[in-house]
C-alpha positions as CSV (number, residue, x, y, z in Angstrom):
1,M,-11.7,-2.4,2.8
2,C,-13.9,-1.9,-0.3
3,G,-12.4,-1.0,-3.7
4,T,-13.2,2.7,-3.1
5,G,-10.7,2.7,-0.2
6,R,-13.6,3.5,2.2
7,H,-15.7,1.3,4.5
8,T,-19.4,0.6,3.7
9,A,-21.8,-1.6,5.6
10,G,-20.6,-5.1,5.5
11,C,-18.2,-4.0,2.8
12,A,-20.4,-5.7,0.2
13,V,-20.0,-4.3,-3.3
14,R,-21.9,-5.2,-6.4
15,R,-20.4,-4.1,-9.7
16,A,-22.4,-1.6,-11.7
17,F,-21.5,0.9,-14.5
18,V,-22.7,4.3,-13.6
19,P,-22.1,7.3,-15.9
20,H,-21.7,10.7,-14.2
21,S,-20.6,14.0,-15.6
22,G,-19.0,12.3,-18.6
23,S,-17.2,9.8,-16.5
24,T,-17.7,6.0,-16.1
25,Y,-17.0,4.2,-12.8
26,D,-16.6,0.5,-12.8
27,Y,-18.7,0.1,-9.6
28,V,-20.8,1.9,-7.1
29,P,-21.2,0.5,-3.5
30,H,-24.6,-1.2,-3.3
31,T,-25.5,0.7,-0.2
32,L,-25.0,4.0,-2.1
33,R,-26.9,3.0,-5.3
34,T,-29.7,5.5,-4.8
35,G,-30.3,8.8,-3.0
36,G,-28.3,11.7,-1.7
37,K,-25.4,9.5,-0.5
38,R,-25.0,8.1,-4.0
39,D,-24.8,11.6,-5.5
40,S,-22.3,12.6,-2.8
41,W,-20.2,9.5,-3.5
42,L,-20.2,10.1,-7.3
43,K,-19.2,13.8,-6.8
44,E,-16.3,12.6,-4.7
45,Q,-15.2,10.2,-7.4
46,S,-15.5,13.0,-10.0
47,I,-13.1,15.1,-7.8
48,I,-10.7,12.2,-7.6
49,S,-10.8,11.7,-11.3
50,A,-9.8,15.4,-11.8
51,R,-6.6,14.6,-9.8
52,H,-5.3,12.3,-12.5
53,D,-2.9,14.9,-13.9
54,I,-0.8,14.8,-10.7
55,S,2.7,13.5,-11.0
56,L,3.6,12.0,-7.6
57,S,6.5,10.2,-6.0
58,V,5.7,8.2,-2.8
59,F,8.4,6.8,-0.6
60,F,8.7,4.8,2.6
61,P,11.7,4.8,4.9
62,C,12.1,1.2,6.3
63,F,14.3,-0.3,9.0
64,N,13.6,-4.0,9.9
65,E,10.0,-3.8,8.5
66,E,9.8,-7.3,6.9
67,A,6.4,-7.8,8.4
68,N,5.0,-4.5,7.1
69,V,6.8,-3.5,3.9
70,E,4.9,-5.7,1.4
71,R,1.5,-4.9,2.9
72,T,2.2,-1.2,3.0
73,T,3.5,-1.2,-0.6
74,R,0.6,-3.1,-2.0
75,K,-1.9,-0.8,-0.3
76,A,-0.1,2.1,-1.8
77,I,-0.3,0.7,-5.3
78,V,-4.1,0.3,-5.0
79,A,-4.5,3.9,-3.6
80,L,-2.2,5.5,-6.2
81,S,-3.8,3.7,-9.1
82,R,-7.1,5.2,-7.9
83,L,-5.8,8.7,-7.3
84,V,-3.1,9.5,-9.9
85,A,-2.1,8.4,-13.3
86,D,1.7,9.2,-13.1
87,W,3.3,7.8,-10.0
88,E,6.3,5.9,-8.5
89,I,7.0,4.2,-5.2
90,I,10.4,4.4,-3.6
91,I,11.3,2.0,-0.8
92,V,14.3,3.2,1.3
93,D,15.8,0.2,3.1
94,D,17.9,1.8,5.8
95,G,20.3,-1.0,6.5
96,S,17.8,-3.5,7.6
97,V,19.2,-6.8,9.0
98,D,16.0,-8.7,8.4
99,R,14.3,-9.5,5.0
100,T,13.1,-6.0,4.4
101,G,15.6,-5.3,1.5
102,E,14.9,-8.7,-0.1
103,I,11.1,-8.2,0.0
104,A,11.5,-4.7,-1.4
105,D,13.7,-5.9,-4.3
106,A,11.1,-8.6,-5.1
107,L,8.4,-6.0,-5.3
108,A,10.5,-3.8,-7.5
109,A,11.3,-6.7,-9.8
110,A,7.5,-7.3,-10.3
111,D,6.6,-3.6,-11.0
112,S,8.8,-1.1,-12.8
113,R,7.1,1.8,-11.0
114,I,8.7,0.6,-7.7
115,K,12.3,1.5,-6.9
116,V,14.5,0.5,-4.0
117,V,17.3,2.5,-2.3
118,H,19.6,0.5,0.0
119,H,21.7,1.9,2.8
120,K,24.5,-0.2,4.1
121,P,24.9,0.1,7.0
122,N,22.0,1.8,8.8
123,K,22.4,5.6,8.3
124,G,19.5,6.9,10.4
125,Y,16.0,8.2,9.8
126,G,17.1,11.6,8.5
127,M,19.4,10.1,5.9
128,A,16.6,7.7,4.8
129,L,14.3,10.7,4.2
130,R,17.0,12.6,2.4
131,S,17.6,9.5,0.1
132,G,13.9,9.3,-0.6
133,F,13.6,13.0,-1.6
134,A,16.8,12.7,-3.7
135,A,15.4,9.7,-5.6
136,A,12.0,11.3,-6.2
137,K,11.4,12.4,-9.8
138,K,7.8,13.6,-9.9
139,T,6.3,17.1,-9.4
140,F,5.0,16.2,-5.9
141,V,6.5,14.0,-3.3
142,F,4.7,12.2,-0.4
143,Y,6.3,10.1,2.3
144,T,4.9,8.0,5.1
145,D,6.6,5.4,7.3
146,G,6.8,1.7,6.3
147,D,5.2,0.5,9.5
148,G,1.6,0.8,8.3
149,Q,0.5,3.2,11.0
150,F,-1.2,5.6,8.5
151,D,-4.0,4.9,6.1
152,I,-2.6,5.5,2.6
153,D,-6.1,6.0,1.3
154,E,-6.2,9.3,3.3
155,L,-3.5,10.7,0.9
156,D,-6.5,12.1,-1.0
157,L,-7.1,14.5,1.9
158,L,-3.7,16.0,1.3
159,L,-4.0,16.0,-2.5
160,A,-7.3,17.9,-2.2
161,K,-5.4,20.7,-0.3
162,R,-2.3,20.9,-2.5
163,G,-3.4,24.2,-4.0
164,D,-3.6,25.8,-0.6
165,A,0.0,25.5,0.5
166,D,3.4,24.2,-0.6
167,I,3.5,21.6,2.2
168,I,0.4,19.7,3.3
169,S,1.1,17.9,6.6
170,G,-1.2,15.4,8.2
171,Y,-1.4,15.6,12.0
172,R,-2.3,12.5,14.0
173,R,-5.7,12.8,15.7
174,N,-6.1,10.2,18.5
175,R,-2.4,9.2,18.2
176,Q,-2.0,5.4,18.8
177,D,1.1,5.4,20.9
178,N,1.7,4.9,24.6
179,V,1.4,7.9,27.0
180,I,5.1,8.3,27.5
181,R,5.8,8.4,23.8
182,R,3.0,11.0,23.3
183,I,4.4,13.2,26.1
184,N,7.9,13.0,24.7
185,A,6.7,13.8,21.2
186,A,4.7,16.8,22.4
187,G,7.6,18.2,24.3
188,W,10.0,17.7,21.4
189,S,7.6,19.3,19.0
190,W,7.3,22.4,21.2
191,L,11.0,22.6,21.7
192,V,12.0,22.5,18.0
193,Q,9.4,25.0,17.0
194,I,10.7,27.5,19.6
195,A,14.3,26.8,18.7
196,L,13.9,26.9,15.0
197,K,11.2,29.6,14.8
198,F,8.4,28.0,12.8
199,R,4.9,26.7,13.5
200,C,3.4,23.3,12.5
201,R,1.1,21.0,14.4
202,D,2.6,17.5,14.9
203,V,6.0,18.3,13.5
204,D,7.2,14.6,13.2
205,S,4.1,13.2,11.6
206,A,5.2,10.9,8.8
207,F,2.3,11.8,6.4
208,K,3.4,14.8,4.4
209,L,3.0,16.1,0.8
210,Y,5.6,18.4,-0.7
211,R,6.4,20.2,-3.9
212,R,9.5,18.4,-5.0
213,E,11.3,21.4,-6.3
214,M,11.7,22.9,-2.9
215,F,14.4,20.2,-2.1
216,D,16.5,21.6,-5.0
217,R,16.8,24.8,-2.8
218,M,17.7,23.1,0.5
219,E,20.9,21.7,1.8
220,L,19.7,19.3,4.4
221,K,22.1,18.3,7.1
222,S,20.1,16.2,9.7
223,T,20.7,12.5,9.7
224,G,18.4,11.6,12.6
225,A,15.1,12.5,14.1
226,L,15.4,16.2,13.6
227,I,14.9,15.9,9.8
228,D,11.2,16.8,9.7
229,A,11.8,20.0,11.8
230,E,14.8,20.9,9.6
231,I,12.8,20.6,6.4
232,L,9.9,22.7,7.8
233,S,12.1,25.3,9.3
234,R,14.2,25.7,6.1
235,A,11.0,25.7,3.9
236,V,9.5,28.6,5.9
237,R,12.7,30.6,5.6
238,L,12.6,30.1,1.8
239,G,9.0,31.4,1.7
240,Y,7.1,28.2,1.4
241,T,3.8,27.7,3.2
242,I,2.4,24.9,5.4
243,K,-1.1,23.6,5.9
244,T,-2.2,20.9,8.3
245,V,-5.1,18.4,8.0
246,P,-6.2,15.7,10.5
247,V,-5.5,12.1,9.5
248,T,-6.0,8.7,11.1
249,H,-3.2,7.1,13.2
250,L,-3.3,3.3,13.5
251,P,-1.8,0.9,16.0
252,R,1.4,-0.7,14.9
253,Q,0.7,-4.3,13.8
254,A,4.2,-5.6,13.8
255,G,7.8,-4.6,14.5
256,S,8.9,-2.0,17.0
257,P,9.6,1.7,16.9
258,T,13.2,3.0,17.1
259,G,12.6,6.7,17.8
260,A,12.6,6.4,21.7
261,K,16.1,4.9,21.9
262,L,18.6,6.9,24.0
263,R,21.1,7.2,21.2
264,V,18.5,8.5,18.8
265,I,17.3,11.1,21.3
266,L,20.8,12.3,22.1
267,R,21.6,12.6,18.4
268,A,18.5,14.6,17.8
269,F,19.4,17.1,20.6
270,K,22.9,17.5,19.2
271,E,21.6,18.1,15.7
272,L,19.1,20.6,17.1
273,L,21.9,22.7,18.7
274,T,24.0,22.5,15.5
275,L,21.0,23.4,13.2
276,R,20.0,26.3,15.4
277,R,23.5,27.8,15.2
278,D,23.5,27.3,11.4
279,I,20.1,28.9,10.9
280,M,20.9,31.8,13.2
281,A,24.3,32.4,11.4
282,S,22.5,32.3,8.0
283,A,20.0,34.9,9.4
284,D,22.8,37.1,10.6
285,V,24.5,36.9,7.1
286,A,21.2,37.8,5.4
287,V,20.7,40.9,7.7
288,T,24.3,42.0,7.1
289,N,23.9,41.7,3.3
290,R,20.6,43.6,3.3
291,A,22.2,46.4,5.4
292,A,25.2,46.6,3.0
293,S,22.8,46.7,0.1
294,V,20.8,49.6,1.6
295,S,24.0,51.4,2.5
296,A,25.3,51.1,-1.0
297,S,22.1,52.4,-2.5
298,D,22.1,55.4,-0.2
299,T,25.7,56.4,-1.2
300,P,25.7,59.4,-3.5
301,T,27.3,58.9,-6.9
302,G,29.7,61.4,-8.5
303,G,28.7,63.4,-11.5
């Protein structure tokens, strides 16, 4: 991977100072030193430079990710240093029984921009996300899983669309999971959208950018795998908008996923039924309140 976060032929880079539109870049890939591709590359870097006013929190929920958490965090540091001036990283250690928490603490000790939230014991994926959102202090908040199956450099695809919607969600093109997992995920995504009455491609994709302030208006209740659907459903009901963009999905290099375990699936279905009742009850209350308001406004006053 070259310093731009993008592949070039052979990934060979020669350092060169190149001024462009009042900006100075510390290098340009040698293969792009001349011609139209060079101009396109410089234009892209100019756009990226314009993003430096973004205040961004990034967090990773982790459970037994000792083989991935350091690599994922260090890649995030490189990407964030390129994309934004004001950032923080939050590692949520969800009760790991391996060295995930220890490694996360060492990373935080070496860089004040890194924070660690520890759960003891494991509280579930939904609680890990809720802790990450609660700990975030910047204007925007982005999360991705700590297993390294997304390319953090593609965060710039989401940042580029941040003015188009309140939530920018990356959907996985060519998802790198086995057939059974993909079928289960597609069925679950269809079910929760029908049950909770919202639309979003690839509901559970762990590559999303939000405006942080929306979480001040939500009372999230999910502790497990329903959390993404709950956030999107509640956001839509609060008037927030969603835009999706395609992102790369990578094969897992180490560790094993936990989402397909029976207890996780059963908890998700139980939460779905509870959340649907809660949302439908809230909708009924809203309709009743509106009707009462209209009735009161139509009542003649004495005089």
